[in-house]
C-alpha positions in Angstrom: 0.2 -0.2 -0.2 1.4 3.5 -1.2 0.9 5.5 2.3 1.8 9.4 1.9 5.1 10.0 4.2 3.4 13.1 5.9 0.8 10.2 7.3 3.4 8.2 9.0 4.7 11.4 10.2 1.6 12.5 12.0 1.1 8.8 13.2 4.3 8.6 14.9 3.4 11.8 16.7 0.2 10.6 17.5 1.2 6.9 19.1 4.5 8.8 20.7 4.5 12.1 21.8 0.8 12.8 22.3 -0.3 9.4 23.6 3.2 7.7 24.2 2.0 4.2 23.7 3.5 1.8 25.7 4.1 -2.1 25.1 0.8 -4.2 25.7 -1.2 -0.9 26.2 -4.6 -1.2 24.0 -5.4 1.7 21.9 -8.8 2.6 20.5 -8.4 4.2 16.8 -11.8 6.3 16.0 -11.6 7.0 12.4 -14.4 9.5 11.2 -14.3 9.6 7.4 -10.7 9.1 7.0 -8.7 7.3 4.3 -8.2 4.0 5.0 -4.3 4.8 4.5 -4.2 6.8 7.4 -5.8 4.3 9.9 -3.1 2.0 8.5 -0.2 4.5 9.2 -1.9 4.5 12.7 -2.0 0.6 13.1 1.6 0.1 12.2 2.6 2.8 14.1 1.2 1.7 17.7 2.3 -2.0 17.0 5.8 -0.5 16.2 5.6 0.7 20.2 4.2 -2.8 21.0 0.9 -1.2 21.6 -2.3 -3.4 20.9 -4.7 -1.3 18.3 -8.6 -1.6 17.7 -10.4 0.4 14.9 -13.7 1.8 14.5 -15.1 3.6 11.5 -17.9 5.9 11.6 -19.3 7.8 8.5 -21.4 11.3 9.0 -24.0 10.3 6.6 -24.9 6.8 8.3 -24.8 8.8 12.1 -27.1 11.3 10.6 -29.4 8.5 9.5 -29.1 6.6 12.6 -30.3 9.9 14.6 -32.9 11.0 12.5 -34.9 8.0 13.1 -34.0 7.8 16.7 -36.4 7.8 19.7 -35.7 8.2 23.5 -33.8 5.4 24.7 -32.7 4.3 21.6 -28.6 5.0 22.1 -29.1 3.5 25.8 -27.6 0.0 24.5 -25.3 1.6 21.9 -23.4 3.7 25.1 -23.7 0.9 27.3 -21.5 -1.3 24.7 -19.3 1.8 23.8 -18.3 2.7 27.6 -17.5 -1.2 28.0 -15.2 -1.0 25.1 -13.7 2.3 26.2 -13.0 0.8 29.7 -10.9 -1.9 28.1 -8.6 1.0 26.5 -5.7 2.3 27.7 -5.6 5.3 24.9 -7.9 6.4 22.4 -7.2 8.2 18.7 -9.9 10.1 17.2 -9.4 11.4 13.7 -12.6 13.3 12.6 -13.2 14.0 8.9 -16.0 15.6 7.6 -17.1 16.7 3.9 -19.9 18.5 5.2 -19.8 20.1 8.7 -23.3 20.7 8.3 -24.2 17.0 8.2 -26.4 17.2 11.2 -27.9 20.4 10.7 -31.7 19.1 9.8 -31.5 16.7 12.8 -34.0 17.6 15.5 -32.3 19.5 18.6 -33.9 16.9 20.6 -32.5 13.8 19.2 -28.9 14.8 18.9 -29.1 16.1 22.9 -30.8 12.4 23.6 -27.8 11.1 21.7 -25.0 13.2 23.7 -26.7 12.4 27.0 -27.0 8.7 26.5 -22.9 9.0 25.3 -21.7 11.4 28.4 -20.7 8.4 30.2 -18.4 7.1 27.5 -17.0 10.7 27.0 -16.3 11.1 31.0 -14.4 8.0 30.6 -12.6 8.6 27.7 -11.3 12.1 29.2 -10.5 11.0 32.4 -9.2 7.7 32.6 -7.4 7.0 28.9 -4.5 8.7 27.2 -6.2 10.3 24.6 -5.7 12.9 21.4 -8.6 14.0 19.1 -7.9 15.6 15.6 -9.6 17.0 12.6 -9.1 15.4 9.1 -8.2 18.0 6.1 -10.8 17.8 3.2 -12.2 20.1 0.5 -14.8 21.0 3.3 -12.2 22.3 5.7 -10.4 24.0 2.9 -13.4 26.0 1.6 -13.9 26.9 5.5 -10.6 28.3 5.9 -10.8 30.1 2.1 -8.0 28.1 0.9 -7.2 25.8 -2.0 -7.3 22.1 -1.5 -3.4 21.8 -1.6 -2.3 24.6 0.4 -5.1 23.7 3.1 -3.3 20.1 3.2 -0.1 21.7 3.2 -1.0 23.9 6.2 -3.0 21.1 7.9 0.2 19.1 8.2 2.6 21.6 9.0 0.6 22.5 12.2 0.2 19.0 13.1 3.7 18.0 13.1 4.6 21.1 14.7 7.6 20.8 17.3 5.3 20.6 20.1 8.0 20.1 22.7 9.1 23.7 21.9 6.1 24.7 24.1 6.5 23.3 26.8 8.7 25.9 28.8 6.4 28.7 28.0 3.4 26.3 29.1 4.8 25.0 32.4 5.6 29.1 33.1 1.6 30.0 32.1 0.5 27.2 34.4 2.2 28.2 37.3 0.9 31.7 36.9 -2.6 30.6 36.5 -2.4 28.3 39.5 -1.3 31.3 41.9 -3.9 33.7 40.2 -7.2 34.4 42.0 -8.8 37.6 39.8 -9.0 37.3 35.9 -10.0 40.4 34.2 -10.2 40.4 30.2 -11.0 43.6 28.4 -11.6 44.1 24.9 -14.0 45.4 22.1 -17.4 44.8 23.6 -15.9 42.3 26.0 -15.2 43.3 29.9 -15.1 40.1 31.9 -14.3 39.5 35.6 -14.0 36.2 37.2 -11.8 34.0 39.8 -9.7 30.9 38.8 -8.2 30.5 42.4 -7.7 27.0 43.6 -8.9 25.4 40.2 -5.9 24.7 39.0 -4.5 24.7 35.3 -3.6 22.1 32.6 -1.1 22.7 29.4 -2.1 21.4 26.2 0.8 21.0 23.9 0.0 18.0 21.4 -1.0 15.5 24.1 -5.1 15.7 23.9 -5.8 17.9 20.6 -3.8 18.4 17.6 -3.5 20.8 16.5 -2.7 22.2 20.1 -1.5 25.0 21.9 -3.6 26.1 25.0 -3.3 26.1 28.7 -6.7 26.1 30.4 -8.1 26.1 33.5 -11.7 27.1 34.8 -13.9 29.5 36.8 -15.2 29.4 39.9 -18.7 28.7 39.2 -20.5 31.7 40.6 -17.8 34.3 40.0 -18.0 35.2 36.2 -19.4 39.2 35.8 -19.8 41.5 32.9 -19.9 40.6 29.4 -18.4 39.0 26.3 -18.3 39.6 22.6 -16.8 36.7 20.7 -15.6 37.7 17.3 -14.9 33.9 15.9 -17.3 32.3 13.9 -18.3 28.7 15.2 -20.2 25.7 14.5 -22.1 23.7 17.3 -24.6 20.8 16.7 -24.4 21.3 13.2 -25.6 25.2 13.6 -23.3 27.8 12.6 -23.3 30.9 15.0 -21.6 34.7 14.3 -21.1 37.5 16.5 -21.9 35.7 20.0 -22.6 37.8 23.0 -23.1 36.8 26.2 -24.0 38.6 29.7 -22.8 37.1 32.9 -24.3 37.5 36.6 -23.2 35.3 39.4 -21.9 32.9 36.5 -24.8 32.6 35.0 -25.4 33.5 31.4 -28.7 36.0 31.9 -28.3 37.0 28.0 -27.0 35.2 24.9 -27.4 36.7 21.6 -26.1 36.0 18.2 -25.9 37.7 14.6 -29.6 36.8 13.6 -32.9 36.1 15.4 -32.9 32.5 14.2 -29.3 32.2 15.4 -30.2 33.7 18.9 -32.8 31.5 19.5 -31.0 28.3 18.5 -28.0 29.5 20.9 -30.5 29.7 23.8 -31.9 26.4 22.8 -28.5 25.2 23.4 -27.9 27.2 26.6 -31.2 25.8 28.1 -30.3 22.1 27.2 -30.0 21.6 31.2 -28.8 23.4 34.5 -25.2 23.7 33.9 -25.2 25.0 30.3 -25.5 28.6 31.3 -22.2 28.3 33.6 -18.8 28.4 32.4 -16.9 25.4 32.4 -13.3 26.3 30.9 -11.2 29.3 30.4 -8.2 28.7 28.2 -5.6 31.0 26.1 -4.4 29.8 22.8 -1.0 30.5 21.3 -0.8 27.9 18.3 1.7 30.2 15.9 0.3 28.4 13.0 -3.2 28.7 13.4 -4.1 32.3 12.7 -7.6 32.5 11.0 -11.1 31.2 12.0 -12.3 28.4 9.9 -15.6 27.4 11.9 -13.7 24.1 13.4 -13.3 24.2 17.0 -10.1 22.0 17.1 -8.6 24.4 15.3 -10.0 27.7 16.2 -9.5 27.3 20.1 -5.9 27.5 19.4 -5.5 30.5 17.3 -2.5 32.4 18.5 -3.5 35.5 20.4 -6.8 33.8 21.6 -8.7 32.9 24.3 -12.1 30.8 24.6 -14.5 30.9 27.3 -16.6 27.7 27.4 -20.2 27.1 28.3 -20.9 23.8 29.9 -19.0 20.9 31.2 -16.3 21.4 33.2 -13.0 18.9 32.8 -13.2 16.4 35.9 -9.7 17.3 37.0 -9.7 20.8 36.8 -13.3 21.6 37.9 -15.8 24.1 39.4 -18.6 21.1 39.9 -20.3 22.1 36.6 -22.1 19.3 35.1 -23.7 19.6 31.4 -24.1 17.7 28.3 -22.8 21.0 26.6 -19.0 21.6 26.2 -18.8 24.7 23.6 -15.9 26.1 23.5 -16.3 29.8 21.9 -13.3 32.0 20.7 -12.5 35.7 21.0 -9.2 36.9 19.4 -7.2 39.6 20.5 -4.5 40.4 18.0 -4.9 44.1 16.8 -6.4 43.0 13.6 -9.1 41.6 15.7 -9.7 44.6 17.8 -7.0 43.8 20.3 -7.6 43.3 24.0 -5.6 42.7 27.5 -6.0 39.6 29.9 -4.8 40.6 33.3 -3.9 38.2 36.5 -4.5 39.8 40.3 -3.7 43.3 38.5 -1.0 42.4 36.5 -0.9 42.7 32.7 -0.4 39.4 31.1 -1.2 39.4 27.6 -2.3 42.8 25.2 -3.0 42.4 21.3 -2.3 38.6 21.6 1.6 38.7 22.7 2.5 37.9 26.2 3.7 40.4 28.5 5.7 38.7 31.3 9.7 37.5 30.2 8.7 34.5 32.0 5.8 33.8 29.2 7.7 35.1 25.9 8.6 31.8 24.8 4.7 31.1 23.9 5.2 34.1 21.5 5.0 33.3 17.6 8.5 34.6 17.1 9.9 31.8 19.7 7.6 28.9 18.9 8.6 29.2 15.4 12.2 29.6 15.9 13.0 32.9 14.8 
């Protein structure tokens, strides 16, 4: 089988640097509309490390059909089987391709939410109990989203996914230490004036061992501490629906007003935020700094890593960095603070940490693009 050498390079990184597979460990390769050649490359890479690979194939159009005709409880047995399988895995690698990011846009929201609720124990076990990494797979649809030719986007994709993520480690650790000592966070920018506490929550550096592309450090606000307003400037897609210019107002941690760019989008936004009791509270605050990812493309695994961005996430909190919020929603909404997007500032306990997308303290400057790109 003729395999693009870039597939082997990526597979080596996913099984080595990202999941650090060891001899005898079981890894589930979850493939969503990706070429067989990439799956083969992953199987070979896992075996070269002495690990035992398992493969699961998914297809978006089939998944849509299953959702469209589903009834309440239909996925409970499926979820039980998937949970049992996940409990037998040491690691998880997901490659998620899609020829149409809106494939499930006409699936009734209640059906999507019922599926998410059924599968939540599987997600929780995978996130909290396995070594995992998740990435998109390049497609013509993604190239269109990015406004690029297919060839140029593929070159971009493999460049960002095979970045020397080890170069992020010193700066990430410094940011992690600073966030772990921080109480009050203040974020300012066009349409944004937001205050909250991250005291006692902790912080997690993500540099190629959870998502690819990667490049963020995340924490979580104290649940009822969020006050103020945020105007997101990156477009987003969630549960098959597209949103622009989301604006959220907070009081005592809760989203009390939510709007988007149109009445239809505002209605759908509020439907999602009303999914359960936790969806109107924030489950994650993260600062992004991948130097290759500069523009939003309605794909959250890329957009949340944009250099000079942060994301502020309604819904579920990660268990190890949690404020106790529990929800089936986890929606990473992104705000970019580089000058061409209007700029902005992030302050920790009254000290300026980042201005217009660039880190200010000397200890954090190794997260700025010039250093990460080796300039």
